[in-house]
Phi, psi and omega in degrees: 000127179278143176220131177234154182246141182222154171296314178220136168252132177248125179252120181113111185260029170285192188292330178291314179296320177297317180297312179301316183296317183294323180287325176292319178296320179296329179281359177093008179287151168276107189232141178238131174253125179248128181228136183291327181270165176289324181260156180259168174110340182060239179278357174257078190210144177234155179209168180232151176212121179056036178086355177262129179258132182232158173258128188285330183226272181295136183267335179200172182239146170245137187293311180055027181068018186235307189295308183294319174300323177298313180299319179296317180299326182268002182057042177257126176261123181229118181285124184230158175229160174296150179238082185294150185244143170240149172242137180220141172226121184055240182265002182265124180232129179244128175265121183275115185247320186197192181300326180299336180297334177299320181282333171292325176297320177301315181293324177297314179297321179292329176293322180282326184229072187296339182274001186237033185302314181295321179293320177297318177303318182294318179296316180297322178298320178294317179299317180296322178297317179295323178298323177293321176297320179296324178300325177282313185303315182249030187284344177226166174295136182300126185297342177298338183253021177242147174272089188292336178292328181263326186264067181291334178296325177298318181299310188278327184271331185240304190295308183295317175295329183283326192300315178299321177296323178298313181298319179296318181292321179302320177299319179291321179297319182296339177276359181243036183264002177293151179304142184298328178297321179293318178299312182295324177299331182279343184236344184238125181271337184275113183297328178295318178297318177301316181296315184297326179286323195232359190288348177267008175263161179290154180304132178065022175303130178302146184304315181299313182297318182292307187279358174282351186296332178297324177291319181294328178304326181284346185260350186298138171222170188218125177291135175300130183098353178113159183296336179298343179296332176296311178296320179300318182296319178292321177302311181297322180292320178301313180298317180298329181271001177092008177287154181252138180234131178235099181265172182062033186227124182258124175276126182235003175213138169234126182241088189299323184291334177262354183054056181226138164247149183229140179263175186293344179267002178091001176284138179242153184226119181271139183229156166272317174227151179233133172248121178263109181244029178242195181300124185291325178300324179297316178304314184287338179277333186252359179279132181259109192247007187297337181262007178274159177304151185302318181298320178294318180297322180296313179298320179297313182293325176297314179295321180297320179297320178296320177298315183297324186275355180247146178263158170288162176298170183297161180253186180223158167251132183233128179251128178252126184239136171253121191236132178274069182204135184293155180304326184301327180298320180279324181296338176287342184256316184217168171279183186291338181236116195225120173259112190234133177239114185289347180221136178280000181293323182086160185289335185059234182262010183301322184262003181236270188295314182298319179292319178302313180297319180298314182294321184278353175232032188297324182299333181253017182253131181275164175302318182301319179294320178297315182290328174297316176297316182300319180302313179291319182300315182283321183291338182253000188280174172249131183251138170264117184245126178242137179235088186305324183296337177287346176258334179207102186295346178285356182272001177221155173296153179305134178078006182239168179220138172253134179238144173238118184240121184233156171208155178298137184218148183268117181305318186298325179296314181294324179295318180293320180292324176298315179296330179282348172093014181229036181295314182300318178297317181298316180295319177299319179294322177298312181303314181298315182294318180297314179300318180295314182297313181291325178293322184273001180239283192256329183238077183297338181291348180291323194313312186249006188241008175284119182252355177192145179206151172200170186211161171245129175258172174305328178292322177298317182296316179299317181295321185281314186266340183081003181286134182300130179068017180066022183298143180249350177221062172068236191255151173297139182289118177223168181300316178242114183255156185278004182220166176296136178219030175235130187298326184288344175240028182301331182295338178282347186292347185271353184275147171234167177288348186272139183296132175063020177241126179244162180235153181206158175110185183300326183280353177264356185201140179211134003291156187218167177189190183300312180301318181290327175297317177297316183297315180292326175298317179292319181295321178295317177297319180298320179299318180292321181276359180059042174259129180245000000 
């Protein structure tokens, strides 16, 4: 059995693990990053097939005062372009350009739902209020990525004037943590209107997090070459700084009292500190704690129970299409990032009660019943459509277009169908239905011009990323969550009950995304380096 010793071992090569590793390497630590897949980046990853380049998870990035300052701090140059967003319902399409687009969105909703004008005004007023909070929240470069000892002008000109406004805003944000469905139920009487506003958000998404997206749409950017270029840049920097990376390696034992992690081949790695930037349930399942002090074991078992009793956030189904049609055809209809709903009716109970009933009576449910449910679910859903070539024409062959079409999907449904033995058939039927729906509504050119297609299901995501239940954003929103989920105490999110073991990434904080994954990675590295 081989054994090597490191100052820090980082497990999980997603964006949080990459961030932690690069900062530890820059500080001169002997650091090892272990990743289960051959490629790094997790959901921040791009790949190519037959000359078409696709993004595997995240479709675009939002800076949030974090990503660009981090790149600057690390002296990483990354060529980026704006990633404009369109919203569409039936034949109505709105291109989001600036703040005025919010009021165009109001007029679009009133055109679709003319009897609910006052309620729409109230929702738009709330969104505008949240946008002002976002301007404060991300109004300066995050100080974690600044050299405050040298940059005193930043402290006095930006940080100190901003901080009181930040504290005041955080108080207002904390009062908007009720689920967005509950908020909309209190101000909107039309269930279809409620669905159109919120059905593409995760179940029980807090109101602030959900309705802040209009602000985030204005912040989206895209690295030339695909979102995976961000992970590639961090990978290259780690290597340049002398950090070690071991990909294609699965960690299956953590022995905290000996400060050892072990992989599936029996190789062990001794650490002074460990950062776990992978699936948190896995950490709690593979850690051997019998030789730790009783008080530590109790805290560990309490945390493990909370992990066990909570689900990961919802997953997605993603369809990748290779289309024999020029980019211009699609660009005349939408921007590169497009949230589209083919019917103003809304999902109603298709994604909640009807799906719940189907899952809990699956043994007595026929294929025909599942497909009947699927027809309604897809025809009324909201799709996130990404067209990489509209941001970088080098990502597709000349005269062709690549599309990525996603929608929220329930992992448990796919797991039950897999056990029943007809998963491949089900996936084929989903692909056919999605192409048909999008062809018969917003992109008629798809119908006869798809020359290649493949898809990722929630099961694919779980297998690739290791996230429990194929979750793409940490934990399902519940009243009591097993991790920190308030921005003002985000620095506490990196602690675990285990000695010298820290956590980082989407699973260490919820709600989460790329900026928070980067932030927790940096905070975990700072704790080890004793930087406050």
